[in-house]
C-alpha positions in Angstrom: 0.0 0.0 0.0 2.9 2.3 0.9 4.6 1.6 -2.5 1.3 2.4 -4.3 1.0 5.7 -2.5 4.6 6.5 -3.3 3.9 5.7 -6.9 0.9 7.9 -7.0 2.9 10.8 -5.6 5.6 10.3 -8.2 3.0 10.2 -10.9 1.4 13.4 -9.6 4.7 15.2 -9.4 5.6 14.1 -13.0 2.2 15.3 -14.2 2.6 18.6 -12.5 6.1 19.1 -14.0 4.8 18.2 -17.4 1.9 20.7 -17.0 4.3 23.4 -15.9 6.6 22.7 -18.9 3.6 22.8 -21.3 2.4 26.1 -19.8 5.9 27.6 -20.1 6.2 26.7 -23.7 2.6 27.7 -24.5 3.4 31.2 -23.2 6.8 31.5 -24.8 8.0 32.7 -28.2 9.4 29.9 -30.3 12.0 31.3 -32.7 13.3 29.3 -35.7 17.1 29.4 -35.8 17.5 27.4 -38.9 18.3 28.4 -42.5 16.1 27.1 -45.3 17.4 24.7 -47.9 17.0 25.2 -51.6 19.0 24.5 -54.7 19.7 28.2 -55.2 20.8 28.8 -51.6 24.4 28.5 -50.3 23.7 25.8 -47.8 26.5 23.4 -48.8 30.3 23.9 -48.5 31.4 25.1 -52.0 33.5 21.9 -52.8 30.8 19.5 -51.5 27.8 17.9 -53.1 25.2 20.6 -53.6 21.7 20.3 -52.1 19.0 19.1 -54.5 15.3 18.4 -54.2 13.6 16.5 -57.1 10.0 15.6 -57.4 9.6 11.8 -57.5 5.8 11.7 -57.8 3.1 14.3 -58.2 -0.7 14.1 -57.9 -1.0 13.7 -61.7 1.2 13.5 -64.7 2.6 16.8 -66.1 4.4 15.8 -69.3 4.6 19.1 -71.2 7.7 20.6 -69.5 11.5 20.1 -69.8 11.5 17.6 -67.0 8.2 15.7 -67.0 6.6 14.9 -63.7 4.9 11.5 -63.2 1.9 10.7 -61.1 1.2 7.1 -61.9 2.3 5.9 -58.4 -0.7 7.6 -56.8 -2.4 10.9 -56.2 0.2 12.3 -53.8 3.4 14.4 -54.0 6.8 13.4 -52.7 10.4 14.2 -53.6 13.9 12.9 -53.0 16.8 14.9 -51.5 20.5 15.0 -52.1 22.3 16.7 -49.2 25.7 16.6 -47.5 25.7 15.7 -43.8 27.0 19.2 -43.2 24.4 21.0 -45.3 22.3 23.9 -43.9 21.9 24.2 -40.2 23.7 21.1 -38.8 26.0 19.9 -36.1 29.5 18.3 -36.1 30.0 15.1 -34.2 33.6 14.4 -33.0 34.2 11.9 -35.8 33.8 14.7 -38.4 37.5 15.6 -37.8 38.7 13.0 -35.2 39.8 9.6 -36.7 39.2 6.4 -34.7 42.0 5.4 -32.3 43.2 2.4 -34.3 43.6 4.4 -37.5 47.2 5.6 -36.8 46.2 9.0 -38.1 47.0 12.4 -36.5 44.5 13.5 -33.9 43.1 10.0 -33.6 41.4 9.1 -30.3 38.4 7.5 -28.7 36.2 10.4 -29.6 36.7 9.3 -33.2 34.1 6.6 -32.5 31.5 9.1 -31.5 29.2 9.4 -34.5 26.2 11.6 -34.9 23.7 9.0 -34.0 25.4 8.2 -30.7 25.6 11.8 -29.4 23.2 12.3 -26.5 20.4 14.7 -27.4 20.8 16.6 -24.1 24.2 17.7 -25.3 22.4 19.7 -28.0 20.1 21.7 -25.8 20.5 24.1 -22.8 20.3 27.7 -21.7 21.5 30.0 -24.5 24.4 32.4 -23.9 24.2 34.6 -27.0 27.5 36.5 -27.4 27.4 39.5 -29.8 30.5 39.5 -32.1 28.9 41.7 -34.8 31.7 44.2 -34.3 34.0 41.7 -36.1 31.7 41.1 -39.1 33.1 42.4 -42.3 36.5 43.1 -40.8 39.9 41.9 -42.1 41.5 40.7 -45.3 39.9 38.9 -48.2 39.5 35.2 -47.4 40.4 35.6 -43.7 38.0 35.1 -40.8 38.4 37.6 -37.9 39.1 35.8 -34.7 36.8 35.7 -31.7 39.2 36.1 -28.8 38.8 35.3 -25.0 38.5 39.0 -24.1 35.3 39.3 -26.1 33.8 36.4 -24.1 35.1 37.9 -20.8 33.6 41.3 -21.6 30.3 39.6 -22.2 30.6 37.7 -18.9 31.3 41.0 -17.0 27.8 42.1 -18.0 25.8 38.9 -18.2 27.5 36.6 -15.7 30.1 33.9 -16.0 29.4 31.0 -18.4 28.2 27.9 -16.6 28.4 24.2 -17.5 25.4 23.3 -19.5 25.1 26.7 -21.3 25.1 26.6 -25.1 27.3 29.4 -26.3 26.0 31.0 -29.5 28.2 33.5 -31.3 26.0 36.1 -33.1 27.7 37.7 -36.0 24.6 38.3 -38.2 26.5 36.6 -41.0 23.2 34.8 -41.9 22.1 38.1 -43.6 24.4 36.9 -46.4 22.5 33.7 -46.8 20.6 34.7 -49.9 19.8 33.1 -53.3 22.7 32.9 -55.6 24.4 34.8 -57.1 23.7 37.3 -54.4 24.5 34.7 -51.7 28.0 34.2 -52.9 29.2 36.3 -50.1 28.1 33.7 -47.5 30.8 31.2 -48.2 31.8 31.0 -51.9 33.5 34.4 -52.1 35.7 34.2 -48.9 36.6 30.5 -49.2 37.1 29.9 -52.9 37.6 33.4 -54.5 39.4 35.0 -51.5 37.1 38.0 -52.1 35.9 39.7 -48.9 36.6 38.7 -45.3 35.2 35.5 -43.8 32.7 35.1 -41.0 34.0 35.6 -37.4 35.2 32.3 -35.8 36.6 31.4 -32.3 40.3 31.0 -32.1 42.0 28.2 -30.1 42.4 30.4 -27.0 38.7 31.2 -27.1 37.8 27.5 -27.4 40.2 26.8 -24.5 38.4 29.3 -22.3 35.0 27.8 -23.1 36.4 24.3 -22.1 37.6 25.8 -18.9 34.1 27.1 -18.2 32.7 23.6 -18.7 31.0 24.5 -22.0 30.2 21.4 -24.1 28.3 22.9 -27.1 28.7 26.1 -29.1 27.0 27.4 -32.3 27.3 30.3 -34.7 25.5 31.8 -37.6 28.5 31.6 -39.9 29.4 28.8 -42.4 31.6 26.9 -40.0 33.4 27.1 -36.6 36.5 26.7 -38.7 38.0 29.9 -40.2 37.6 30.6 -43.9 41.4 30.6 -44.2 42.2 27.6 -42.0 39.2 25.5 -41.1 40.8 22.4 -39.6 42.5 23.5 -36.4 39.4 24.7 -34.5 37.7 21.4 -35.4 40.6 19.2 -34.4 41.1 21.1 -31.2 37.5 21.4 -30.0 36.0 18.2 -31.3 39.0 16.3 -30.1 38.2 17.5 -26.6 34.5 16.7 -26.6 33.0 20.0 -27.9 30.1 19.8 -30.2 29.6 22.5 -32.9 26.3 23.7 -34.5 26.8 25.7 -37.7 24.7 27.8 -40.1 22.3 29.1 -37.5 20.1 32.0 -38.2 18.1 34.7 -36.4 20.4 34.8 -33.4 19.7 38.6 -33.2 16.2 37.6 -32.0 17.5 36.0 -28.8 18.4 37.9 -25.7 21.9 37.5 -24.3 20.5 35.4 -21.5 17.1 33.8 -20.8 16.4 31.8 -23.9 16.5 28.0 -24.1 18.2 26.5 -27.2 17.3 23.2 -28.8 18.7 21.4 -31.8 17.4 18.0 -33.1 19.5 16.4 -35.9 18.3 13.7 -38.2 19.6 10.3 -37.0 21.8 8.5 -39.5 23.8 5.5 -38.3 27.6 6.2 -38.4 27.1 9.8 -39.4 29.7 12.6 -38.9 26.9 14.9 -37.8 23.8 16.0 -39.6 21.3 18.7 -40.5 18.3 19.4 -38.3 16.1 22.1 -36.9 17.3 24.6 -34.3 14.9 26.6 -32.2 15.1 29.2 -29.4 12.4 29.3 -26.7 12.1 32.7 -25.2 9.7 32.9 -22.1 
């Protein structure tokens, strides 16, 4: 009888917590922090497979166009997709840059076995710490990303409090304003990476990543094309992913989040053995 009463108390407590969570979300603003994907948008790294969406079946046949559409499979519409694992808003699992320990390759380690499908989802959510680095945007030489340094983080902490373990650090540069249909969208990643035309997006340097690790941060995101710099992308990935950090790239609308007070959530697609994957990022602002 005592166990039954205890079970009822636990059930009631769980129900109350669920109701409180539902009420909080119902009264909050949910902000989409993801970029859209389309064949004319710069969602893929310039040298990688481009995104494609092709209609596989439509409600009825449409034969009188350059690419006929077929509808004989049924009165419904569906399409197939071609996309890189690191296309659009996505996250990097450690194995993206860290080889497995038995490979004999540089930077190899146990984290090289941590694929996208094995990363715990609670690693991809938490209180958002939105650090404004827009002062760096557009600065520097062609093809070079300006560096986010520890002092920028420490100045933010002086106003908003020291970063805490479990916080998700989001570097807001407003670089997503360049995420536009091509050719206007060339400034997002094509120009700085391949053509060396115009500076790259702001990225954290190794000293900044070291500071975040010292603060107990496990996940960071930004609204640029990569945590890696336009001029040298590998070192920040090798350093951070090799020490357990997770990266979320190509975010959007970070300007709509407060420096503190929002909750961040990213849910990637689950592909066995993946190096990461695209998904949907949201911010919940009470």
